N, C-alpha and C positions, 0 to 999 in steps of 0.2 A: 590758088588751091592749095591747101595745106597737105604736105608730105607726111606720110606715116614717120614717125619717129623710131619705132621699133620693127625692124624687118623680121619677118617669119619664114625661114627655111625649113621645111620638113624633110625628113629621110622619107625614102619609099616606104618602109616599114610603117611609119607615123601616119603617113598619107592614107595607107590602106587600112590601118586601125581606125583611124577618124572617119573614113568613109563607111566603114562597118556599123560604127556607132551611129552616123546619120541614118544609115538605111533601116536599122533596127527597129521594129514595132515596140518593143518595150522600153526604150531609152527615153528617159525623162526629157520633157519638151525644152528645159533650161539647159540641159546639156546638148541637146541638138543644135539650138541657138548657137552656143558656145562654139561647137564643132564648125558650124557653117561660118562663122566669123573668122577661124582659123584657116579654114579651106580657102576662103576668098583672099585672106591676108597674105597666103601663099603664092596666090596667083598675081599679087602685086597691085590689088585694089586700095584705093585711099581709104581712110577711115569713114568718111561721109558717105562714099559709094558703097561700102559695106553695110554701114547702117540703113541706107535707103533700100537696099535689097533683102535685108534680113528683117527689116522693119522694127528697128530699135533706135537707141540713141548713140550718137556719135562718142559719148563719154564711155558707155558701156564697151562699145568697140575697143577704145583706147585702154580701158581696164583689162580686158582680157588678153589683147594684144601684148600689153607690157608684161602681165603676170606669166604668159607662156613663153615670151623672150627672156626674161629674167630667171628664169628656172635653173637652179643649181642643184646637182645630186647631192644627198646628204653627206656630212663630213665623215670620214673614216671609211669609206668604202675603197677599198684598194683595187677588188676585182673588177672585171668587166661590167660596165653600166648597161642595163636593160636598154634597147634601142627605142622602147616605146615609154621610158620611165617619165618622161615629160608630160604624158597625159595624164598623169595624176593631177596636175594642175587645174584640171577642168572642173574638180570638184570645189565646194565651198570651203572656206577657210573654217577652223573652228570658231564659235563665237562665245563670248562671255555671257553671263546672265544666270537665271534661276533655270535649274533643270525642268523639264516638263513635268506636270503633276499626272497627266494622263499618258497612258501607254495602251497601245492595240493589243500587247500581251497579256495584260493584265493591269491590276491596281498598282500603283507606285509603292514601294517600299515605304514603311512608316506611316502609311495611309490605312492599313488594314485594321479593321476592328471599329473604325469611325463609322458612325451613321450619318448619311449625308443629309443635310438640312433642307428643310421643306419651307 
């Protein structure tokens, strides 16, 4: 059996914040899955055991475990670091590509005045 390469050690504040996210009804499901992965990794389970329990692939477990374990606070911060600052790693990284043409808030800028084609 493969042992996890990245060990996850959560502080009490981080663990409580993750449990709150996991139980909240409005938390996106992808975030709940990532939180579940981290909480199970903190308990010492292997990647495959976590993947089986969460219902995802071992590669996805490895990805989120590694991303969380390798978190480093932004450079230039000399004061005390927020104890739950690592939880920002649960969000998706920025993606390249064309910006979306549709926005729920209204028409995209630069597209006003154009009549849709039929």
